[in-house]
C-alpha positions as CSV (number, residue, x, y, z in Angstrom):
1,M,-28.1,-17.6,-5.8
2,L,-31.0,-19.6,-7.2
3,A,-30.1,-22.5,-4.9
4,Y,-30.5,-20.3,-1.9
5,I,-33.9,-19.1,-3.1
6,I,-35.0,-22.7,-3.7
7,V,-33.9,-23.7,-0.2
8,V,-35.7,-20.7,1.4
9,V,-39.0,-21.3,-0.5
10,A,-39.0,-25.0,0.1
11,L,-38.2,-24.8,3.8
12,L,-40.6,-21.9,4.4
13,L,-43.4,-23.9,2.9
14,W,-42.3,-27.0,4.9
15,G,-42.2,-24.9,8.1
16,A,-45.7,-23.6,7.3
17,L,-47.0,-27.1,6.9
18,A,-45.3,-28.2,10.1
19,G,-46.9,-25.3,11.9
20,C,-50.4,-26.1,10.7
21,V,-50.6,-29.8,11.4
22,G,-50.2,-29.8,15.2
23,Q,-47.4,-30.3,17.7
24,R,-46.7,-34.0,17.3
25,L,-46.9,-34.2,13.6
26,G,-45.0,-30.9,13.3
27,V,-42.1,-32.3,15.3
28,A,-42.0,-35.3,13.0
29,L,-42.1,-33.1,10.0
30,A,-39.2,-31.0,11.5
31,L,-37.1,-34.1,11.9
32,I,-37.2,-34.9,8.1
33,P,-35.1,-31.9,7.0
34,A,-32.8,-32.4,10.0
35,L,-32.1,-36.0,9.1
36,G,-31.7,-35.0,5.4
37,W,-29.2,-32.4,6.5
38,F,-27.1,-35.0,8.3
39,G,-27.4,-37.2,5.3
40,V,-26.0,-34.4,3.1
41,L,-23.1,-33.9,5.5
42,A,-22.3,-37.6,5.6
43,W,-22.4,-37.7,1.8
44,F,-20.0,-34.8,1.4
45,G,-17.8,-36.2,4.1
46,W,-17.7,-39.6,2.5
47,L,-16.8,-38.1,-0.9
48,G,-14.2,-35.9,0.7
49,N,-15.8,-32.7,-0.7
50,M,-16.1,-30.8,2.5
51,D,-13.4,-28.4,1.4
52,S,-14.9,-27.7,-2.0
53,P,-16.8,-24.5,-2.8
54,T,-20.0,-26.4,-2.5
55,G,-19.0,-27.8,0.9
56,D,-18.0,-24.3,2.0
57,A,-21.5,-23.1,1.3
58,L,-23.2,-25.8,3.5
59,P,-23.2,-23.7,6.7
60,A,-25.0,-20.9,4.8
61,Y,-27.6,-23.3,3.5
62,L,-28.1,-24.6,7.1
63,L,-28.6,-21.1,8.5
64,I,-30.9,-19.9,5.7
65,G,-32.9,-23.1,5.8
66,L,-33.3,-23.0,9.5
67,L,-34.5,-19.4,9.6
68,A,-36.9,-20.0,6.8
69,F,-38.3,-23.1,8.4
70,L,-38.8,-21.3,11.8
71,A,-40.4,-18.3,10.1
72,G,-42.9,-20.5,8.3
73,S,-43.7,-22.5,11.3
74,A,-44.1,-19.4,13.6
75,A,-46.2,-17.6,11.1
76,T,-48.7,-20.4,10.7
77,T,-48.8,-21.2,14.4
78,R,-49.6,-17.6,15.2
79,L,-52.2,-17.4,12.5
80,S,-53.9,-20.6,13.7
81,K,-54.1,-19.2,17.2
82,L,-55.6,-16.0,16.0
83,R,-58.3,-17.9,14.0
84,A,-59.1,-20.0,17.1
85,A,-59.5,-16.9,19.2
86,R,-61.9,-15.4,16.6
87,R,-64.0,-18.5,16.6
88,E,-64.3,-18.4,20.4
89,R,-65.5,-14.8,20.3
90,Q,-68.2,-15.4,17.7
91,P,-71.6,-16.4,19.2
């Protein structure tokens, strides 16, 4: 359970960072966890641990991490658009 919380917090913050920095750098930041995920899958496949209890939990980590990353990215993107709109309204 603690591992799920760590994944959620880490990818929520990573998504928030990706949402704040802009579109091009945000895409580059989004590729880092994706490449890391494929590295983990390759590692587990190479070791033959895909059928272990840890390997069985990998899809759950993927889903939880993806949702956390998207939530963090969407929240900061929305907040930055609201801040920009407020700045335009001020004289």
